[in-house]
C-alpha positions as CSV (number, residue, x, y, z in Angstrom):
1,M,101.6,93.5,90.1
2,N,98.0,93.1,89.0
3,T,96.3,95.1,86.3
4,F,92.6,95.1,85.8
5,L,90.6,95.7,82.6
6,G,86.9,95.9,83.2
7,A,83.6,96.5,81.6
8,L,80.7,97.8,83.6
9,N,77.1,97.0,82.9
10,A,75.5,100.4,83.0
11,V,72.1,99.0,84.1
12,T,73.0,96.3,86.7
13,H,76.4,97.7,87.7
14,E,77.9,94.3,87.4
15,L,81.6,94.3,86.4
16,I,83.3,91.9,84.1
17,T,87.1,91.9,84.4
18,V,90.3,90.6,83.0
19,T,93.2,90.5,85.3
20,T,96.9,90.2,84.3
21,D,100.3,90.5,85.8
22,A,101.5,92.3,82.7
23,D,100.5,95.6,81.0
24,I,97.2,95.6,79.2
25,N,97.4,94.9,75.5
26,S,95.0,94.1,72.6
27,Q,94.8,90.5,73.5
28,H,93.5,91.4,77.0
29,V,90.9,93.6,75.4
30,C,89.9,90.7,73.1
31,R,89.6,88.4,76.2
32,L,87.3,91.0,77.8
33,L,85.2,91.1,74.6
34,Y,84.8,87.3,74.6
35,R,83.8,87.4,78.3
36,L,81.2,90.0,77.5
37,A,79.8,87.9,74.6
38,A,79.7,84.9,76.8
39,Q,77.1,86.7,79.0
40,N,74.6,85.8,76.3
41,L,72.8,89.1,76.7
42,T,69.6,89.6,74.7
43,V,70.4,93.3,74.1
44,P,73.1,94.8,71.9
45,I,76.5,95.3,73.7
46,T,78.3,98.6,73.4
47,V,81.8,99.0,74.9
48,V,82.9,102.5,75.7
49,L,86.7,102.9,75.3
50,D,89.3,105.6,75.4
51,N,91.7,106.0,72.6
52,A,94.5,103.7,73.7
53,R,96.4,102.3,70.7
54,Y,95.8,98.7,71.8
55,Q,92.0,99.3,71.8
56,R,91.9,100.7,68.3
57,C,94.0,98.0,66.6
58,H,92.6,95.7,63.9
59,L,92.7,92.7,66.2
60,V,90.3,94.3,68.7
61,Q,88.0,95.8,66.0
62,D,87.9,92.5,64.1
63,T,87.1,90.6,67.3
64,A,84.3,93.0,68.2
65,K,82.8,92.8,64.8
66,H,83.0,88.9,64.9
67,L,81.2,89.0,68.3
68,N,78.7,91.7,67.2
69,I,79.9,94.1,69.9
70,E,79.9,97.8,69.1
71,L,83.0,99.8,70.1
72,L,82.4,103.4,71.0
73,F,85.5,105.5,71.3
74,L,85.4,108.6,73.5
75,P,87.0,111.9,72.5
76,T,90.6,112.2,73.6
77,Y,91.1,113.3,77.2
78,S,87.5,112.7,78.2
79,P,87.5,110.1,81.0
80,Q,84.6,111.8,82.7
81,F,82.3,110.4,80.0
82,N,83.2,106.8,80.9
83,L,81.2,105.2,83.8
84,I,84.0,102.7,84.5
85,E,86.2,105.6,85.5
86,R,83.7,106.5,88.2
87,F,83.6,102.9,89.4
88,W,87.5,102.8,89.6
89,K,87.3,106.0,91.7
90,L,84.9,104.3,94.1
91,V,87.3,101.3,94.3
92,K,90.1,103.6,95.2
93,K,88.1,105.4,97.8
94,N,87.0,102.1,99.5
95,C,90.2,100.1,99.1
96,L,93.0,102.7,99.3
97,N,91.9,105.8,101.3
98,T,93.1,105.6,104.9
99,R,93.7,101.9,104.7
100,Y,96.8,99.8,105.5
101,Y,97.4,96.3,104.3
102,P,100.2,94.3,105.8
103,T,100.8,92.4,102.6
104,F,100.2,92.9,98.9
105,Q,98.0,89.8,99.0
106,D,95.7,91.5,101.6
107,F,95.5,94.6,99.4
108,R,94.8,92.5,96.3
109,K,92.1,90.5,98.2
110,S,90.4,93.7,99.3
111,I,90.2,95.0,95.7
112,L,89.0,91.7,94.3
113,H,86.3,91.4,97.0
114,F,85.1,95.0,96.3
115,I,85.0,94.4,92.5
116,E,83.1,91.1,92.9
117,T,80.5,92.4,95.4
118,A,80.1,96.1,94.8
119,H,76.9,95.7,92.7
120,I,75.3,94.0,95.7
121,E,77.0,95.6,98.8
122,K,77.3,99.1,97.4
123,K,74.0,99.5,95.6
124,D,73.2,103.0,96.8
125,P,76.6,104.6,96.2
126,L,76.7,103.0,92.8
127,K,73.2,104.1,91.9
128,S,74.0,107.8,92.6
129,L,77.6,107.6,91.2
130,L,76.9,105.7,87.9
131,T,74.2,108.0,86.4
132,F,74.2,109.2,82.9
133,N,74.6,112.8,84.1
134,F,78.0,113.6,82.6
135,Q,80.1,116.5,83.7
136,S,81.7,118.4,80.8
137,F,84.3,121.1,81.2
């Protein structure tokens, strides 16, 4: 099993990920924060998160503070306000819908390829999908 934790650059649509064979926990979130900090961006970094317990813990908050990364927590049950959820929807559409993979490795390769190349190969769909026009109910 592979689990992905990702952060999407809202401007360039590049994705930074952490992959694990286990369930996501606070240490994985911290690894993602370190990867974001290693990008050496010249602008402030804000990471939008849902309210998972492992994202709100002291370890994650202390790491973010140490790296000068702002954590922005969404209201409960509001995934429509997070751009990464739209990206995951596109991943599923391109890698799952009406597709058959003879092996798990083929399936995994397809997802990894999409994640690594989407900001180049899927520019137009990403541009229209990853806007700041949020739907609220």
